[in-house]
Backbone as JSON, one array per atom type, in Angstrom:
{
  "sequence": "XXXXXXXXXXXXXXXXXXXXXXXXXXXXXXXXXXXXXXXXXXXXXXXXXXXXXXXXXXXXXXXXXXXXXXXXXXXXXXXX",
  "N": [[148.6, 165.55, 189.35], [147.01, 163.87, 186.74], [145.45, 160.73, 186.85], [145.66, 158.01, 184.58], [143.83, 155.61, 184.13], [143.44, 152.2, 183.06], [141.42, 149.52, 181.96], [141.58, 146.08, 181.57], [140.01, 143.55, 179.89], [138.15, 140.63, 178.84], [136.54, 138.09, 176.79], [134.45, 135.45, 175.5], [133.33, 135.71, 172.2], [130.26, 135.98, 170.26], [130.55, 135.81, 167.57], [133.43, 135.86, 165.66], [133.77, 138.07, 164.0], [132.41, 140.15, 165.09], [131.98, 142.37, 167.86], [130.52, 141.23, 170.11], [129.68, 139.85, 173.11], [129.37, 136.47, 174.08], [128.45, 135.62, 176.59], [128.0, 137.83, 179.02], [128.23, 137.47, 181.75], [130.34, 135.82, 182.06], [132.65, 137.26, 181.6], [136.11, 137.94, 181.64], [137.82, 139.69, 183.88], [140.76, 141.16, 183.79], [142.22, 143.18, 185.04], [142.81, 146.46, 186.52], [144.9, 149.03, 185.41], [147.65, 151.3, 185.93], [148.73, 152.7, 183.81], [149.06, 152.9, 180.18], [151.03, 151.23, 179.11], [151.44, 149.17, 181.01], [148.87, 148.08, 180.96], [148.77, 147.26, 178.28], [150.71, 145.24, 178.27], [149.49, 143.33, 179.94], [147.16, 142.83, 178.47], [148.31, 141.8, 176.1], [149.49, 139.44, 177.1], [147.21, 137.94, 177.92], [145.84, 137.76, 175.46], [147.65, 136.29, 173.92], [147.7, 133.96, 175.4], [145.21, 132.89, 174.86], [145.17, 132.45, 172.16], [144.54, 130.27, 170.51], [141.81, 130.06, 170.48], [139.52, 131.31, 168.44], [137.29, 132.79, 169.05], [137.72, 134.16, 171.37], [138.41, 137.3, 172.8], [140.3, 140.04, 173.92], [140.32, 143.27, 175.46], [141.33, 146.71, 175.84], [140.21, 149.13, 177.89], [139.95, 152.56, 178.16], [139.72, 153.99, 180.95], [140.0, 156.58, 181.96], [139.04, 158.16, 179.93], [136.35, 158.0, 180.11], [135.35, 159.86, 181.79], [134.42, 163.23, 181.95], [136.38, 165.72, 182.58], [135.89, 168.45, 182.55], [133.23, 168.8, 183.03], [130.63, 169.67, 185.36], [130.58, 168.17, 188.54], [128.5, 165.49, 189.75], [126.31, 165.18, 192.65], [126.82, 162.64, 193.8], [129.38, 162.04, 192.97], [130.86, 163.72, 194.49], [130.94, 162.68, 196.99], [132.94, 161.34, 199.59]],
  "CA": [[148.74, 164.8, 188.14], [145.83, 163.04, 186.41], [145.67, 159.29, 186.62], [145.14, 157.5, 183.32], [143.56, 154.19, 184.4], [143.05, 151.34, 181.96], [140.83, 148.27, 182.32], [141.8, 145.01, 180.59], [138.99, 142.51, 180.06], [137.87, 139.87, 177.63], [135.59, 137.0, 176.87], [134.13, 134.74, 174.26], [132.41, 136.44, 171.33], [129.3, 135.14, 169.53], [131.05, 135.71, 166.2], [134.74, 136.56, 165.64], [133.74, 139.29, 163.2], [131.62, 141.17, 165.8], [132.37, 142.54, 169.27], [129.33, 140.92, 170.96], [130.07, 138.76, 173.99], [128.45, 135.32, 174.19], [127.83, 135.65, 177.92], [128.69, 138.87, 179.79], [128.48, 136.99, 183.1], [131.6, 135.07, 182.02], [133.76, 138.12, 181.21], [137.35, 137.8, 182.44], [138.41, 141.0, 184.23], [142.2, 140.95, 184.06], [142.58, 144.14, 186.07], [142.92, 147.9, 186.22], [146.3, 149.33, 185.37], [147.9, 152.73, 186.08], [149.17, 153.32, 182.56], [148.78, 152.12, 179.0], [152.09, 150.22, 178.92], [151.13, 148.02, 181.86], [147.64, 147.5, 180.43], [149.12, 146.59, 177.03], [151.44, 144.01, 178.61], [148.46, 142.42, 180.45], [146.33, 142.49, 177.31], [149.08, 140.91, 175.21], [149.64, 138.16, 177.76], [145.93, 137.22, 177.83], [145.57, 137.5, 174.04], [148.54, 135.19, 173.5], [147.28, 132.75, 176.14], [143.97, 132.37, 174.27], [145.29, 132.59, 170.7], [143.96, 129.12, 169.81], [140.36, 130.21, 170.44], [139.21, 132.47, 167.58], [136.18, 133.56, 169.59], [138.16, 134.9, 172.55], [139.0, 138.61, 172.52], [140.6, 140.91, 175.06], [140.26, 144.67, 175.14], [141.82, 147.72, 176.8], [139.29, 150.27, 178.0], [140.59, 153.76, 178.7], [138.77, 154.49, 181.96], [140.14, 158.02, 182.12], [138.27, 158.82, 178.86], [134.92, 157.92, 180.44], [135.01, 161.03, 182.61], [134.64, 164.57, 181.38], [136.92, 166.51, 183.67], [135.4, 169.81, 182.48], [131.81, 168.84, 183.44], [130.38, 169.81, 186.79], [130.38, 166.84, 189.15], [127.19, 165.22, 190.36], [126.45, 165.07, 194.09], [127.38, 161.36, 194.18], [130.82, 162.07, 192.72], [131.49, 164.55, 195.52], [131.03, 161.92, 198.24], [134.2, 160.85, 200.04]],
  "C": [[147.5, 163.92, 187.95], [146.21, 161.61, 186.23], [145.02, 158.88, 185.31], [144.95, 155.99, 183.48], [143.06, 153.47, 183.18], [142.53, 149.99, 182.48], [141.07, 147.28, 181.2], [140.78, 143.92, 180.92], [138.79, 141.78, 178.76], [136.87, 138.78, 177.89], [135.35, 136.42, 175.52], [133.08, 135.51, 173.48], [131.41, 135.47, 170.65], [129.79, 134.88, 168.13], [132.4, 136.49, 166.16], [134.77, 137.87, 164.86], [133.0, 140.45, 163.9], [132.1, 141.22, 167.27], [131.14, 142.41, 170.17], [129.7, 139.69, 171.77], [128.95, 137.7, 174.07], [127.72, 135.35, 175.52], [128.61, 136.7, 178.77], [128.95, 138.47, 181.24], [129.81, 136.25, 183.2], [132.79, 135.94, 181.61], [134.93, 137.92, 182.17], [137.9, 139.23, 182.65], [139.84, 140.73, 184.62], [142.64, 141.93, 185.14], [142.54, 145.57, 185.58], [144.36, 148.3, 186.4], [146.53, 150.87, 185.35], [148.37, 153.46, 184.85], [148.96, 152.37, 181.39], [149.81, 150.99, 178.82], [151.81, 148.99, 179.76], [149.87, 147.3, 181.39], [147.93, 146.7, 179.14], [149.81, 145.25, 177.32], [150.44, 142.93, 179.1], [147.58, 141.92, 179.33], [147.06, 141.5, 176.41], [149.26, 139.52, 175.81], [148.38, 137.32, 177.65], [145.6, 136.86, 176.38], [146.41, 136.33, 173.54], [148.16, 133.9, 174.17], [146.05, 132.1, 175.5], [143.99, 132.38, 172.75], [144.66, 131.44, 169.93], [142.43, 129.16, 169.73], [139.98, 131.47, 169.68], [138.09, 133.33, 168.12], [136.55, 134.35, 170.81], [138.8, 136.23, 172.13], [139.22, 139.33, 173.85], [140.71, 142.36, 174.59], [140.89, 145.51, 176.22], [140.81, 148.87, 176.74], [140.01, 151.41, 178.73], [139.64, 154.39, 179.69], [138.82, 156.0, 182.13], [139.36, 158.79, 181.04], [136.77, 158.76, 179.13], [134.44, 159.11, 181.25], [135.3, 162.29, 181.83], [135.11, 165.47, 182.51], [136.44, 167.96, 183.68], [133.95, 169.93, 182.97], [131.71, 168.98, 184.95], [130.06, 168.42, 187.37], [128.96, 166.71, 189.72], [127.39, 165.09, 191.84], [127.08, 163.71, 194.53], [128.9, 161.33, 193.96], [131.56, 162.85, 193.8], [131.55, 163.83, 196.87], [132.45, 161.35, 198.39], [135.04, 160.14, 199.09]]
}
């Protein structure tokens, strides 16, 4: 079975109308979750916690979509 990992992260934006972080060194990594439902719950919790700051945004990144399972693996991917 393929794992469908999701990363939840957020931070302060330079402008609420753009997805550009003010300082990437200050990103809040909430965690990596085994499914979308768990990631959504974590995202919603952080988004609601920071609702009073219009510049704060949290995102869900679909880590499983960053890999092309049909592509041949590189030598580094084949290491242990």
